[in-house]
C-alpha positions as CSV (number, residue, x, y, z in Angstrom):
1,X,112.3,-163.6,36.6
2,X,110.5,-160.3,35.4
3,X,113.0,-158.2,37.1
4,X,115.8,-159.9,35.1
5,X,114.0,-159.6,31.8
6,X,113.5,-155.8,32.1
7,X,115.9,-154.2,34.6
8,X,119.3,-153.5,33.2
9,X,122.6,-153.7,35.1
10,X,126.0,-153.0,33.4
11,X,124.6,-154.7,30.4
12,X,121.3,-154.1,28.6
13,X,118.6,-156.5,29.8
14,X,117.1,-159.2,27.7
15,X,114.0,-157.2,26.9
16,X,116.2,-154.6,25.2
17,X,118.0,-157.1,23.0
18,X,114.7,-158.7,22.1
19,X,113.3,-155.4,21.2
20,X,116.4,-154.7,18.8
21,X,116.1,-158.1,17.3
22,X,112.5,-157.7,16.5
23,X,113.1,-154.4,14.9
24,X,115.9,-156.0,12.8
25,X,113.5,-158.3,11.0
26,X,110.3,-156.4,11.0
27,X,110.4,-156.0,7.2
28,X,110.0,-159.7,7.0
29,X,106.7,-159.5,8.8
30,X,105.5,-157.0,6.0
31,X,106.6,-159.3,3.4
32,X,105.0,-162.4,4.8
33,X,101.8,-160.3,5.4
34,X,101.9,-159.2,1.7
35,X,102.5,-162.9,0.6
36,X,99.3,-164.2,2.5
37,X,97.2,-161.4,1.0
38,X,98.4,-161.6,-2.6
39,X,99.1,-165.4,-2.7
40,X,96.7,-167.0,-0.4
41,X,93.7,-164.2,-0.6
42,X,93.7,-164.0,3.3
43,X,94.8,-160.9,5.3
44,X,96.0,-162.6,8.5
45,X,97.2,-159.0,9.9
46,X,100.6,-160.5,10.4
47,X,102.4,-157.2,10.2
48,X,100.1,-155.6,12.8
49,X,100.2,-158.8,15.1
50,X,104.2,-158.3,15.1
51,X,104.4,-154.7,15.3
52,X,101.9,-153.9,17.9
53,X,103.6,-156.1,20.7
54,X,106.9,-154.5,19.5
55,X,105.4,-151.0,20.0
56,X,104.0,-151.8,23.5
57,X,107.5,-153.2,24.4
58,X,109.1,-150.0,23.2
59,X,106.8,-148.1,25.5
60,X,107.5,-150.3,28.5
61,X,111.3,-150.0,27.9
62,X,111.0,-146.2,27.6
63,X,109.1,-146.3,31.1
64,X,111.8,-148.3,32.7
65,X,114.5,-145.9,31.3
66,X,112.8,-142.6,32.1
67,X,109.1,-142.4,33.2
68,X,108.8,-138.8,32.3
69,X,109.2,-139.6,28.5
70,X,106.7,-142.5,28.9
71,X,104.2,-140.0,30.1
72,X,105.1,-137.5,27.3
73,X,104.3,-140.3,24.5
74,X,101.0,-141.1,26.5
75,X,100.1,-137.4,26.4
76,X,100.8,-137.1,22.8
77,X,98.7,-140.4,22.2
78,X,95.8,-138.7,24.1
79,X,96.1,-135.4,22.3
80,X,96.1,-137.0,18.8
81,X,93.0,-139.1,19.6
82,X,91.1,-136.1,21.1
83,X,89.4,-135.3,17.7
84,X,88.6,-139.1,17.0
85,X,87.3,-139.7,20.4
86,X,85.0,-136.6,20.2
87,X,83.6,-138.1,16.8
88,X,83.2,-141.5,18.4
89,X,81.3,-140.0,21.3
90,X,79.0,-138.4,18.6
91,X,77.9,-141.8,17.4
92,X,80.4,-142.2,14.6
93,X,81.1,-145.8,13.4
94,X,83.6,-147.5,15.4
95,X,85.5,-148.6,12.3
96,X,86.6,-145.1,11.7
97,X,88.0,-144.7,15.3
98,X,90.0,-148.0,14.8
99,X,91.3,-146.5,11.5
100,X,92.3,-143.3,13.2
101,X,93.9,-145.1,16.1
102,X,95.8,-147.0,13.5
103,X,97.1,-143.7,12.0
104,X,98.0,-142.3,15.3
105,X,99.9,-145.4,16.2
106,X,101.8,-145.3,13.0
107,X,102.7,-141.4,13.5
108,X,104.1,-142.2,17.0
109,X,106.1,-145.3,16.0
110,X,109.2,-143.3,14.8
111,X,108.9,-140.7,17.7
112,X,108.7,-143.4,20.2
113,X,111.7,-145.3,18.8
114,X,113.6,-142.1,18.4
115,X,113.0,-141.3,22.2
116,X,113.8,-145.0,23.1
117,X,117.3,-145.0,21.4
118,X,118.0,-141.6,22.7
119,X,117.7,-142.9,26.3
120,X,119.4,-146.2,25.4
121,X,122.6,-144.1,24.0
122,X,122.8,-142.4,27.3
123,X,123.6,-145.5,29.0
124,X,125.2,-147.7,26.3
125,X,126.2,-145.6,23.4
126,X,128.4,-148.2,21.5
127,X,125.8,-151.0,22.0
128,X,123.2,-148.8,20.6
129,X,125.2,-147.7,17.7
130,X,126.1,-151.3,16.9
131,X,122.4,-152.3,16.8
132,X,121.2,-149.3,14.9
133,X,123.6,-150.3,12.2
134,X,122.3,-153.9,12.3
135,X,118.8,-153.1,12.3
136,X,119.2,-150.8,9.1
137,X,121.5,-153.2,7.3
138,X,119.3,-156.3,8.0
139,X,116.3,-154.6,6.9
140,X,118.2,-153.4,3.9
141,X,118.8,-156.9,2.9
142,X,115.2,-157.9,3.4
143,X,114.2,-155.0,1.2
144,X,116.5,-156.1,-1.4
145,X,115.3,-159.6,-1.2
146,X,111.8,-158.3,-1.7
147,X,112.8,-156.4,-4.7
148,X,114.4,-159.5,-6.1
149,X,111.2,-161.4,-5.7
150,X,109.4,-158.4,-7.6
151,X,112.0,-158.6,-10.3
152,X,111.3,-162.5,-10.8
153,X,107.5,-161.6,-11.3
154,X,106.2,-162.3,-7.8
155,X,104.2,-160.1,-5.8
156,X,102.1,-156.9,-6.5
157,X,102.6,-154.6,-9.4
158,X,103.0,-150.8,-8.8
159,X,100.6,-149.8,-11.5
160,X,97.7,-151.6,-13.3
161,X,97.5,-150.5,-17.1
162,X,95.1,-151.2,-19.8
163,X,94.5,-154.5,-21.3
164,X,95.5,-156.2,-17.9
165,X,99.2,-155.0,-18.4
166,X,101.2,-153.9,-15.5
167,X,104.2,-151.8,-14.6
168,X,106.8,-151.8,-11.8
169,X,106.7,-154.2,-8.9
170,X,106.6,-153.8,-5.1
171,X,107.4,-157.4,-4.4
172,X,105.2,-158.6,-1.5
173,X,105.3,-155.2,0.3
174,X,101.8,-154.2,-0.5
175,X,102.0,-150.1,-0.2
176,X,104.0,-148.7,-3.2
177,X,104.3,-145.2,-1.8
178,X,105.3,-146.6,1.6
179,X,107.9,-148.8,0.0
180,X,109.4,-145.6,-1.7
181,X,109.9,-144.0,1.6
182,X,111.6,-147.2,3.0
183,X,114.0,-147.4,0.0
184,X,115.0,-143.7,0.7
185,X,116.0,-144.4,4.3
186,X,117.6,-147.7,3.7
187,X,119.5,-146.8,0.6
188,X,120.5,-143.4,2.0
189,X,122.3,-145.3,4.9
190,X,123.8,-148.1,2.7
191,X,125.1,-145.5,0.1
192,X,126.6,-143.4,2.9
193,X,128.4,-146.5,4.4
194,X,129.6,-147.5,0.8
195,X,130.9,-144.0,0.2
196,X,132.8,-143.9,3.5
197,X,134.2,-147.3,3.7
198,X,134.0,-148.9,0.2
199,X,134.4,-146.0,-2.0
200,X,135.5,-148.2,-5.0
201,X,132.2,-149.9,-5.1
202,X,130.3,-146.8,-4.9
203,X,129.6,-146.5,-8.8
204,X,128.5,-150.1,-8.9
205,X,126.1,-149.5,-5.9
206,X,124.8,-146.4,-7.2
207,X,123.7,-148.3,-10.5
208,X,122.2,-151.0,-8.4
209,X,120.2,-148.3,-6.4
210,X,118.9,-146.6,-9.6
211,X,117.9,-150.1,-11.1
212,X,115.8,-150.7,-7.9
213,X,114.1,-147.4,-8.3
214,X,113.3,-148.3,-11.8
215,X,112.0,-151.7,-10.8
216,X,109.5,-150.1,-8.3
217,X,108.8,-147.5,-11.1
218,X,106.9,-144.9,-8.8
219,X,107.9,-141.3,-9.0
220,X,109.1,-141.3,-5.5
221,X,111.5,-144.2,-5.9
222,X,112.9,-143.2,-9.3
223,X,113.7,-139.6,-8.6
224,X,114.8,-140.0,-5.0
225,X,117.2,-142.9,-5.8
226,X,118.7,-140.7,-8.7
227,X,118.9,-137.7,-6.3
228,X,120.4,-139.8,-3.5
229,X,123.4,-141.1,-5.5
230,X,124.7,-137.6,-6.1
231,X,123.8,-135.9,-2.8
232,X,125.3,-138.5,-0.4
233,X,129.0,-137.8,-1.6
234,X,128.4,-134.1,-1.4
235,X,127.0,-134.2,2.1
236,X,129.9,-136.2,3.2
237,X,132.3,-133.3,2.6
238,X,131.0,-132.3,6.0
239,X,132.8,-129.0,6.9
240,X,133.6,-128.2,3.2
241,X,129.8,-128.6,2.3
242,X,129.5,-124.9,1.5
243,X,133.0,-124.5,-0.1
244,X,133.4,-125.0,-4.0
245,X,135.4,-128.3,-4.3
246,X,136.7,-130.6,-7.0
247,X,134.1,-133.3,-5.8
248,X,131.2,-130.9,-6.5
249,X,132.5,-130.4,-10.1
250,X,132.8,-134.1,-10.5
251,X,129.4,-134.8,-9.0
252,X,127.4,-132.0,-10.8
253,X,128.6,-132.8,-14.2
254,X,127.3,-136.4,-14.3
255,X,124.2,-135.4,-12.4
256,X,123.3,-132.6,-15.0
257,X,124.1,-135.3,-17.8
258,X,122.0,-137.8,-16.3
259,X,119.1,-135.4,-15.9
260,X,119.6,-134.4,-19.4
261,X,119.5,-137.9,-20.7
262,X,116.4,-138.7,-18.6
263,X,114.7,-135.7,-20.1
264,X,115.8,-136.5,-23.6
265,X,114.7,-140.1,-23.4
266,X,111.7,-139.6,-21.0
267,X,109.4,-140.7,-23.7
268,X,111.3,-143.9,-24.5
269,X,111.6,-144.5,-20.7
270,X,108.0,-144.1,-20.0
271,X,107.1,-146.4,-22.8
272,X,109.6,-149.0,-21.7
273,X,108.0,-148.8,-18.3
274,X,104.5,-149.0,-19.7
275,X,103.7,-145.6,-18.2
276,X,103.6,-143.2,-21.2
277,X,99.8,-143.2,-21.8
278,X,99.3,-142.6,-18.1
279,X,101.8,-139.8,-18.1
280,X,100.3,-138.2,-21.2
281,X,96.9,-138.5,-20.1
282,X,97.6,-136.7,-16.7
283,X,99.7,-134.1,-18.4
284,X,96.9,-133.2,-20.9
285,X,94.1,-133.5,-18.4
286,X,95.5,-132.1,-15.1
287,X,98.6,-130.2,-16.2
288,X,102.1,-130.1,-14.5
289,X,100.7,-129.9,-11.1
290,X,98.7,-133.0,-11.9
291,X,101.8,-134.9,-12.9
292,X,103.6,-133.9,-9.6
293,X,100.7,-134.7,-7.3
294,X,99.1,-137.5,-9.6
295,X,95.5,-136.2,-8.8
296,X,96.1,-135.4,-5.1
297,X,95.3,-131.8,-5.9
298,X,91.6,-132.7,-6.2
299,X,91.7,-134.6,-2.9
300,X,93.6,-131.6,-1.3
301,X,90.8,-129.2,-2.5
302,X,87.9,-131.4,-1.3
303,X,89.5,-131.9,2.3
304,X,90.3,-128.1,2.6
305,X,86.7,-127.2,1.5
306,X,85.4,-129.6,4.3
307,X,87.8,-128.2,6.8
308,X,87.3,-124.6,6.1
309,X,83.7,-124.3,5.2
310,X,82.1,-127.2,7.2
311,X,83.8,-127.4,10.5
312,X,83.6,-125.3,13.5
313,X,86.6,-123.8,15.4
314,X,87.1,-126.6,17.9
315,X,86.6,-129.2,15.1
316,X,89.5,-127.4,13.2
317,X,91.6,-127.3,16.3
318,X,91.6,-130.8,17.4
319,X,90.6,-132.4,13.9
320,X,87.8,-134.7,13.2
321,X,89.4,-138.1,12.2
322,X,88.4,-139.9,9.3
323,X,84.7,-140.2,10.5
324,X,84.4,-136.3,10.4
325,X,85.6,-136.3,6.8
326,X,83.2,-139.2,6.0
327,X,80.2,-137.1,6.8
328,X,81.1,-135.0,3.7
329,X,83.1,-137.1,1.6
330,X,81.8,-140.6,1.8
331,X,84.3,-142.2,-0.6
332,X,87.7,-140.6,-0.2
333,X,88.8,-139.4,3.3
334,X,92.5,-138.8,2.5
335,X,94.3,-136.2,0.5
336,X,97.5,-138.4,0.5
337,X,99.6,-135.3,1.3
338,X,100.5,-135.6,5.0
339,X,100.3,-132.0,6.1
340,X,96.6,-131.9,4.9
341,X,95.6,-135.2,6.3
342,X,97.2,-134.5,9.6
343,X,95.7,-131.1,10.2
344,X,92.1,-132.3,9.1
345,X,92.3,-135.5,11.1
346,X,94.2,-134.6,14.2
347,X,94.1,-130.7,14.1
348,X,96.8,-128.3,15.1
349,X,98.2,-130.5,17.9
350,X,98.8,-133.3,15.5
351,X,100.4,-131.0,13.0
352,X,102.6,-129.6,15.6
353,X,103.7,-132.8,16.9
354,X,104.5,-134.4,13.5
355,X,105.9,-131.4,11.8
356,X,107.8,-130.4,14.9
357,X,109.5,-133.9,15.2
358,X,110.6,-134.0,11.7
359,X,111.9,-130.3,11.7
360,X,113.8,-131.0,14.9
361,X,115.5,-134.0,13.8
362,X,116.3,-132.3,10.3
363,X,117.7,-129.2,12.1
364,X,119.7,-131.5,14.5
365,X,121.2,-133.4,11.4
366,X,121.8,-129.9,9.7
367,X,123.7,-128.8,12.6
368,X,125.9,-132.0,13.0
369,X,126.5,-133.0,9.6
370,X,129.2,-130.2,9.0
371,X,131.2,-131.6,11.9
372,X,134.5,-133.6,10.8
373,X,133.7,-136.2,13.3
374,X,130.2,-136.6,12.3
375,X,129.7,-140.3,11.4
376,X,126.0,-140.7,10.4
377,X,124.4,-137.1,10.1
378,X,125.3,-136.5,6.3
379,X,122.9,-139.4,5.1
380,X,120.3,-138.4,7.7
381,X,120.3,-134.9,6.5
382,X,120.0,-136.0,2.8
383,X,117.3,-138.5,3.6
384,X,115.5,-136.0,6.1
385,X,115.2,-133.5,3.3
386,X,113.9,-135.8,0.6
387,X,111.4,-137.3,3.0
388,X,110.1,-133.9,4.1
389,X,109.4,-133.0,0.5
390,X,107.9,-136.4,-0.4
391,X,105.6,-136.2,2.6
392,X,103.9,-133.3,1.0
393,X,104.3,-134.5,-2.6
394,X,103.2,-138.3,-2.3
395,X,102.1,-138.7,1.2
396,X,102.6,-141.9,3.2
397,X,105.7,-140.7,5.1
398,X,104.2,-139.6,8.7
399,X,101.7,-142.3,8.9
400,X,103.5,-145.3,7.3
401,X,103.5,-148.7,8.9
402,X,106.2,-150.0,6.6
403,X,108.5,-147.0,7.0
404,X,107.9,-146.1,10.6
405,X,110.6,-148.4,12.4
406,X,113.1,-147.9,9.7
407,X,112.6,-144.0,9.9
408,X,112.9,-144.1,13.7
409,X,116.1,-146.0,13.8
410,X,117.5,-143.9,10.8
411,X,116.9,-140.7,12.6
412,X,118.2,-142.2,16.0
413,X,121.6,-142.4,14.4
414,X,121.8,-138.8,15.4
415,X,122.2,-139.9,19.2
416,X,125.3,-141.8,18.2
417,X,126.7,-139.6,15.5
418,X,129.9,-138.5,16.9
419,X,133.0,-140.8,15.9
420,X,134.8,-142.7,18.8
421,X,138.3,-141.3,19.3
422,X,140.8,-144.1,19.4
């Protein structure tokens, strides 16, 4: 019976189909988890209870498909946990180790999914391509449902303002910045499909995309959705990307007009969103850098002071986890800038694993998207660039539980990128 569940013949085994189906509705677990917290006041850890068995199943399937990649994932897990384990051995609070393990788990989620789909595509490429589209489209529908609930007034506001007022809405997905990253991935993919297969609907869908960004009202969501609607068509020129074309003229003119209008109406826009006072205070008190990083520059400075002045060489190399930071900064352990958090918590090996993975996939997308038979790489290239920048501006990309599965599937489109010849 177990052999039938996991071992594949000419068709993928049941375990593969179960794994893929679970990925297809994972955002529903996040929405339900947020609902229990916000409406019932009880955190039942539904999202964790859903994703942890899913991740274990992915590891098992990787082992069955190719044991050496399973060993590689286990080695990465051990390397990333070296610093936190050393801290635990030095009698650090076990709660910090659990938090660090959670971050490592989130870091490895897109990497393990990328490896899994790469192995799956070797055996069943068409099957893999079909399911990747299903997973991304299904979660896009769930994301839109969540945003619709937010627009109806349900869920959590993005910002709490003075006098009990709020601005923006995450719906029932709790983390606003993680929601922004998830929007980039899923809207990149759907905008790409719309441009290639339903171009007449692209203008309407672009307006819908911008409205969703305004609804969430975070800088990440608003700016990224505006950038996406213009870059997706340009990237889809593929082999003509570096040539001067009519499409670039048609695209750049409305893009410049849109940016000019936003700049001209920025005061009215921020007032309409209820963010004008917050923006003005940050600009006056922190300057332009404060507006971009929203106070993260203070956290970055504090963490770098701890890293450079208080840690020895081996602690700097392997990282110290949140427990090591808590010895010096008992309130705020994170800079919310992925590069800084990764190197302080998990050292140079952790930074090499994360940064290396995202640079590798971005370079792979950059190489493939100019090919005329490239089917998915244009959107992966655009989305990958935006996410790489956002990981250093707003964080919550490399260690995001909400984004991880969508991101892993999104990057896995590179394995099935070449169009099938008829």
